[in-house]
C-alpha positions as CSV (number, residue, x, y, z in Angstrom):
1,M,46.4,27.4,0.1
2,V,49.5,29.5,-0.4
3,T,48.8,32.7,-2.4
4,A,51.4,33.8,-4.9
5,S,53.2,30.5,-4.6
6,T,54.9,30.2,-8.0
7,G,58.1,31.8,-6.9
8,G,60.2,33.1,-4.0
9,I,59.0,32.6,-0.4
10,G,55.5,31.3,-1.6
11,L,57.0,28.6,-3.7
12,A,59.3,27.5,-0.8
13,I,56.3,27.3,1.5
14,A,54.2,25.3,-1.0
15,T,57.2,23.0,-1.5
16,R,57.5,22.4,2.3
17,F,53.8,21.8,2.7
18,A,53.8,19.3,-0.2
19,A,56.8,17.5,1.3
20,E,54.9,17.2,4.6
21,G,52.1,15.4,2.8
22,A,49.6,18.2,2.7
23,T,47.3,18.7,-0.3
24,T,48.8,22.1,-1.5
25,I,47.0,24.7,-3.6
26,V,49.6,26.4,-5.8
27,N,48.5,29.8,-6.8
28,G,49.6,32.1,-9.6
29,R,48.3,34.5,-12.2
30,S,49.0,32.3,-15.3
31,E,48.7,28.7,-16.2
32,S,52.3,28.5,-17.3
33,S,53.7,29.9,-14.0
34,V,51.5,27.5,-12.0
35,N,52.5,24.5,-14.0
36,E,56.2,25.4,-13.8
37,A,55.9,25.8,-10.1
38,M,54.2,22.4,-9.6
39,A,56.8,20.7,-11.8
40,Q,59.5,22.3,-9.6
41,I,57.8,21.2,-6.4
42,R,57.6,17.6,-7.7
43,E,61.4,17.6,-8.2
44,T,61.6,17.8,-4.4
45,A,58.4,15.9,-3.5
46,S,57.7,13.4,-6.3
47,E,54.4,12.2,-4.7
48,A,53.2,15.8,-4.0
49,D,49.4,16.2,-4.0
50,L,49.2,19.5,-5.8
51,V,46.2,21.6,-7.0
52,G,46.8,24.5,-9.4
53,L,44.8,27.7,-8.9
54,I,45.1,30.4,-11.6
55,S,43.7,33.6,-10.1
56,D,44.9,37.1,-9.3
57,N,44.1,37.5,-5.6
58,S,45.0,41.2,-5.7
59,T,41.6,41.9,-7.3
60,P,38.0,41.3,-6.1
61,D,37.3,39.2,-9.2
62,G,40.3,37.0,-8.5
63,I,39.3,36.5,-4.9
64,A,35.8,35.5,-6.1
65,K,37.3,32.9,-8.4
66,T,39.5,31.6,-5.6
67,I,36.6,31.2,-3.2
68,Q,34.3,29.7,-5.8
69,T,37.0,27.1,-6.8
70,H,38.1,26.3,-3.2
71,P,35.4,27.3,-0.7
72,D,37.2,25.7,2.2
73,V,40.8,25.3,3.2
74,D,42.4,24.1,6.4
75,V,45.4,26.5,6.2
76,L,45.5,29.9,4.4
77,V,48.9,31.5,3.9
78,N,48.5,35.1,2.8
79,N,51.8,35.4,1.0
80,L,50.8,37.7,-1.9
81,G,52.8,40.9,-1.8
82,I,54.7,43.4,-3.9
83,F,57.5,45.8,-3.0
84,E,59.5,48.6,-4.6
85,A,62.1,51.1,-3.5
86,V,60.9,54.6,-4.1
87,D,61.7,58.0,-2.5
88,F,58.8,59.0,-0.2
89,F,58.3,62.2,-2.1
90,D,58.0,60.3,-5.4
91,I,55.3,57.9,-4.2
92,S,52.0,58.8,-5.9
93,D,48.6,58.3,-4.5
94,E,48.0,55.6,-7.0
95,A,51.1,53.7,-5.8
96,W,50.0,54.0,-2.2
97,Q,46.6,52.6,-3.1
98,K,47.9,49.8,-5.3
99,I,50.3,48.4,-2.7
100,F,47.6,48.6,-0.1
101,D,45.2,46.7,-2.3
102,V,47.7,44.0,-3.1
103,N,49.4,43.5,0.2
104,V,46.6,44.2,2.6
105,M,43.2,43.9,1.0
106,S,44.0,40.5,-0.6
107,G,44.4,39.1,2.9
108,V,41.4,40.9,4.2
109,R,39.1,39.6,1.4
110,L,40.4,36.0,1.7
111,A,40.2,36.0,5.5
112,R,36.7,37.4,5.4
113,H,35.6,34.2,3.7
114,F,37.9,31.5,5.1
115,F,38.2,32.7,8.6
116,K,34.5,32.6,9.2
117,R,34.3,29.0,8.0
118,M,37.2,28.0,10.1
119,L,35.5,29.4,13.2
120,D,32.3,27.6,12.3
121,R,34.1,24.2,12.2
122,N,36.5,25.1,15.1
123,A,39.7,24.3,13.2
124,G,42.1,26.1,10.9
125,R,45.2,28.2,10.5
126,I,45.7,31.6,8.9
127,I,49.3,32.9,8.5
128,F,50.2,36.3,7.2
129,I,53.6,36.7,5.6
130,S,54.5,40.2,6.9
131,S,58.1,41.5,7.1
132,E,60.6,43.0,9.5
133,S,59.8,46.2,7.7
134,G,56.5,46.2,9.6
135,V,58.5,46.8,12.8
136,V,61.7,48.4,11.5
137,P,60.6,50.4,8.4
138,S,63.0,51.2,5.7
139,P,62.7,54.8,4.5
140,E,63.1,53.8,0.8
141,M,60.0,51.7,1.1
142,A,57.6,53.7,3.3
143,H,54.5,52.5,1.5
144,Y,55.6,48.8,1.7
145,A,56.4,49.1,5.4
146,M,52.9,50.6,6.0
147,T,51.3,47.5,4.5
148,K,53.4,45.1,6.5
149,T,52.5,46.9,9.8
150,A,48.8,46.8,8.7
151,Q,49.1,43.0,8.3
152,L,50.4,42.7,11.8
153,A,47.4,44.6,13.1
154,L,45.0,42.6,11.0
155,A,46.4,39.3,12.1
156,R,46.2,40.2,15.7
157,S,42.6,41.5,15.4
158,L,41.5,38.2,13.8
159,A,43.4,36.2,16.4
160,Q,41.4,38.0,19.1
161,L,38.2,36.9,17.3
162,S,39.4,33.3,17.5
163,Q,39.5,33.4,21.3
164,G,38.4,30.1,22.8
165,T,38.6,28.2,19.5
166,K,41.1,25.9,17.9
167,V,41.7,28.4,15.1
168,T,44.9,30.4,15.1
169,V,46.0,33.5,13.3
170,N,49.6,34.5,13.3
171,S,52.1,36.6,11.3
172,V,55.6,35.5,10.2
173,L,58.1,38.3,9.7
174,P,60.9,37.4,7.2
175,G,63.9,39.6,6.9
176,P,65.6,40.3,3.5
177,T,65.2,37.0,1.7
178,K,67.0,35.7,-1.3
179,T,64.2,35.8,-3.8
180,P,64.5,36.8,-7.5
181,G,63.1,40.2,-6.8
182,V,65.5,40.9,-4.0
183,E,68.4,39.6,-5.9
184,Q,67.6,42.0,-8.8
185,F,67.1,44.9,-6.3
186,V,70.5,44.2,-4.7
187,S,72.2,43.8,-8.0
188,E,70.9,47.1,-9.2
189,L,72.1,48.8,-6.1
190,F,75.6,47.6,-6.7
191,P,75.9,47.0,-10.4
192,S,79.7,46.9,-10.5
193,Q,80.0,44.2,-7.9
194,D,79.8,40.4,-8.3
195,W,76.9,38.8,-6.5
196,A,78.8,37.8,-3.3
197,E,80.2,41.3,-2.8
198,A,76.9,42.9,-3.6
199,E,75.1,40.8,-1.0
200,K,77.8,41.6,1.5
201,R,77.6,45.3,0.9
202,F,73.8,45.4,0.9
203,M,73.7,43.7,4.3
204,A,76.5,45.9,5.8
205,E,75.2,49.2,4.3
206,N,71.4,48.8,4.0
207,R,70.6,46.2,6.7
208,S,73.3,46.9,9.2
209,L,71.2,45.7,12.1
210,S,71.1,42.1,10.8
211,L,72.9,39.7,13.0
212,I,73.4,37.0,10.4
213,Q,74.6,39.5,7.8
214,R,73.3,37.5,4.8
215,L,70.1,37.2,2.9
216,I,67.8,34.6,4.3
217,E,67.0,31.5,2.2
218,P,63.3,31.1,1.3
219,E,63.4,27.6,2.7
220,E,64.3,29.0,6.1
221,I,61.0,31.1,6.1
222,A,59.1,28.0,4.9
223,N,60.3,26.0,7.8
224,L,58.8,28.4,10.3
225,V,55.5,28.6,8.4
226,A,55.2,24.9,8.2
227,F,55.7,24.7,12.0
228,V,53.1,27.4,12.6
229,A,50.6,25.6,10.4
230,S,51.1,22.3,12.2
231,P,49.5,20.8,15.3
232,L,52.7,21.4,17.1
233,A,51.9,25.1,17.2
234,A,48.4,24.9,18.6
235,A,49.2,27.2,21.5
236,I,50.7,29.9,19.3
237,N,48.0,32.5,18.5
238,G,48.1,36.2,17.8
239,A,51.9,36.1,17.5
240,A,54.3,38.0,15.3
241,L,57.0,35.4,14.7
242,R,60.3,36.7,13.6
243,S,62.6,35.0,11.2
244,E,64.5,38.1,10.1
245,G,68.1,37.4,11.1
246,G,68.1,39.6,14.1
247,I,67.3,43.0,12.4
248,V,64.6,43.8,15.0
249,P,66.7,45.1,18.0
250,T,64.2,44.2,20.7
251,I,63.3,41.2,22.9
252,A,59.6,41.6,22.3
């Protein structure tokens, strides 16, 4: 199950899982978005075994529907998340609470159910899609960065509960990724530039620590997630795995 998998990084992860032969639950908030995503996945993997799940996992009711529909999964990818660029002094209490509920509590609620069942059968993977912002916060997205740091702590806490089992819990930290939302964000920052120049300026001026100096392709994140979900990664547990283009300037 990949939450919020009708676009961006989530769609890329679902596409990679499907290409690997996994039965993949494609999740979105509307029937049209889920159907469109599944059609797009089948363009790459024509024999894909896909299951549509229409639920809003940012709400308790949506979580209840998800759990009722799919009480067990082998791999849970907590990908659901929102972001926005707002001056710290303009972020309202409501905005802080909303982004925490969507980005953090969705994963908490899903893990509360699925993680226990994985432990009971001694098998499973949980992967949180965090961000380099959880380690190197951006001042224009303080509330978003807070949620991504929280995900790292949550994933590590759950991993410690899996000690001695064959269940693993890890985080993947993408850097700035070429999703529709990020493309719109960058274009709005540099409205007079064509796309190539806008991307170049964004990386140089707003993400100057990046070593690759380009936006990451969603498929590049999906490749790492697929590996972490696979038997090849059985010894990786409690890790914060970086695929952020070298923005984090440490060797940790």
